[in-house]
BAMINU-723761 format. One line per 5 residues: number of its first residue (from 1); for each residue y, z, x of C-alpha. Coordinates in nm, 4 decimals. Layout:
NUM = Y Z X; ... .
This chain:
1 = -0.4853 -1.1236 -2.3911; -0.7153 -1.0660 -2.0754; -0.7638 -0.8237 -1.8464; -0.9277 -0.7881 -1.4992; -1.0171 -0.4971 -1.2625 .
6 = -1.0767 -0.5046 -0.8784; -1.1214 -0.2806 -0.6032; -1.0489 -0.3702 -0.2423; -1.1904 -0.2112 0.0470; -0.9105 -0.1917 0.3271 .
11 = -0.8959 -0.0930 0.6485; -0.7090 0.0686 0.8548; -0.6307 0.1346 1.2122; -0.4756 0.4655 1.2026; -0.0915 0.4818 1.1011 .
16 = 0.0655 0.2066 0.9869; 0.1560 -0.0950 0.7702; -0.1676 -0.3591 0.6509; -0.0542 -0.6376 0.4878; -0.2678 -0.7436 0.1890 .
21 = -0.0812 -0.9908 0.0406; -0.3079 -1.2689 0.1039; -0.6222 -1.0569 -0.0545; -0.4449 -0.9602 -0.3459; -0.2936 -1.3035 -0.3977 .
26 = -0.6592 -1.4644 -0.3448; -0.8377 -1.2517 -0.6200; -0.5097 -1.3040 -0.8456; -0.5519 -1.7053 -0.8431; -0.9268 -1.6697 -0.9025 .
31 = -0.8473 -1.4594 -1.2120; -0.7041 -1.8128 -1.4416; -0.4655 -1.5405 -1.5781; -0.1236 -1.7589 -1.6266; 0.1060 -1.4834 -1.7161 .
36 = 0.0967 -1.1393 -1.6966; 0.1329 -0.7916 -1.5012; -0.0309 -0.7010 -1.1882; -0.0929 -0.3510 -1.1279; -0.1736 -0.2010 -0.7377 .
41 = -0.3112 0.1323 -0.7179; -0.3920 0.3228 -0.4090; -0.6741 0.6006 -0.4627; -0.5511 0.8375 -0.1931; -0.2766 1.0704 -0.0925 .
46 = -0.2189 1.0259 0.2673; -0.1748 0.6280 0.2099; 0.0860 0.4500 -0.0281; 0.1832 0.1121 -0.0619; 0.5037 -0.0493 -0.0022 .
51 = 0.6452 -0.4414 -0.0895; 0.8556 -0.5210 0.2101; 0.9702 -0.7780 0.4318; 0.6485 -1.0015 0.6142; 0.8755 -1.1955 0.8145 .
56 = 1.0125 -0.9800 1.1198; 0.7579 -0.7455 1.2659; 1.0707 -0.4917 1.4027; 1.0760 -0.4242 0.9834; 0.7569 -0.2672 0.9657 .
61 = 0.8258 -0.1083 1.3454; 1.1036 0.0837 1.2390; 1.0023 0.1609 0.9019; 0.7003 0.3729 1.0638; 0.9316 0.5298 1.3382 .
66 = 1.1755 0.6385 1.0713; 0.8461 0.8005 0.8523; 0.7728 0.9665 1.2039; 1.0842 1.1161 1.2355; 1.1127 1.2612 0.8929 .
71 = 0.7614 1.4417 0.8497; 0.6714 1.5071 1.1943; 0.3160 1.6117 1.2940; 0.4156 1.9382 1.3919; 0.1360 2.2600 1.4238 .
76 = 0.3488 2.5179 1.3067; 0.6195 2.3968 1.0598; 0.3379 2.3238 0.7476; 0.1179 2.5353 0.5859; -0.1617 2.2895 0.4862 .
81 = -0.3440 2.2590 0.8014; -0.7133 2.2519 0.7360; -0.7399 1.8733 0.7487; -0.5627 1.8678 1.1460; -0.2141 1.8183 1.1911 .
86 = -0.1372 1.4753 1.0796; -0.2613 1.5830 0.7040; 0.0174 1.7642 0.5413; 0.3021 1.4927 0.6989; 0.0836 1.2303 0.5592 .
91 = 0.0972 1.4085 0.1953; 0.5285 1.3949 0.2611; 0.4700 1.0564 0.3396; 0.2943 0.9521 0.0492; 0.4776 1.1491 -0.1763 .
96 = 0.8115 0.9838 -0.0449; 0.6557 0.6347 -0.0813; 0.4717 0.5063 -0.3940; 0.0561 0.5056 -0.4952; 0.1490 0.1773 -0.7161 .
101 = 0.3150 -0.1171 -0.7600; 0.3408 -0.3446 -1.0956; 0.4088 -0.7190 -0.9750; 0.4579 -1.0179 -1.2290; 0.2854 -1.3248 -1.2333 .
106 = 0.4113 -1.6415 -1.3461; 0.1916 -1.9309 -1.3395; -0.0913 -1.7864 -1.2052; 0.0720 -1.6310 -0.9043; 0.2401 -1.3470 -0.7621 .
111 = 0.6195 -1.3496 -0.8385; 0.6703 -1.1870 -0.4626; 1.0244 -1.2432 -0.3168; 1.0516 -1.5337 -0.0241; 0.9970 -1.2574 0.2705 .
116 = 0.8490 -1.0035 0.0459; 0.4298 -0.8631 0.1247; 0.2510 -0.5972 0.0144; 0.1161 -0.3671 0.2684; -0.1047 -0.0434 0.2626 .
121 = 0.0634 0.2049 0.4684; -0.1848 0.4394 0.6058; 0.0022 0.7981 0.6938; -0.3241 0.9424 0.8897; -0.3941 0.8826 1.2725 .
126 = -0.7576 0.7963 1.2712; -0.8808 0.4700 1.0971; -0.9491 0.5011 0.7268; -1.1181 0.2733 0.4627; -0.9070 0.2804 0.1615 .
131 = -0.9474 0.1593 -0.1762; -0.7103 0.0181 -0.4060; -0.7297 -0.1027 -0.7399; -0.6199 -0.3724 -0.8991; -0.5417 -0.4729 -1.2710 .
136 = -0.4124 -0.7641 -1.4079; -0.3403 -0.7947 -1.7572; -0.1906 -1.1524 -1.9309; -0.3304 -1.4711 -2.0559 .
């Protein structure tokens, strides 16, 4: 059994979904592990990870709109406001999604469905550089 660890630096442009499938896939392929499990972990409390459809951009638009509606920016709604009006809604959105994913590796490749992609979901308004850690275990 072997393992490998890598950190991706993902630039964001403010709120929205940034697809990272190609970067993750490229790294996995270079590890020469045929069968295993990849764990992807987002090291932030105001961003998250999703596996979602990557064929129709309307899916991303609808997801972003939905999260805006369930956790709106409102300067009077939340107690935690020290980092700006977008911070507490970002924490709520991250709590409702996930900060880690597990994806099987078979024949040296990610086992994703035909229309699935891996996304970093930025929940803050400003651009950030987010760190995503990849941990691959297998043989």
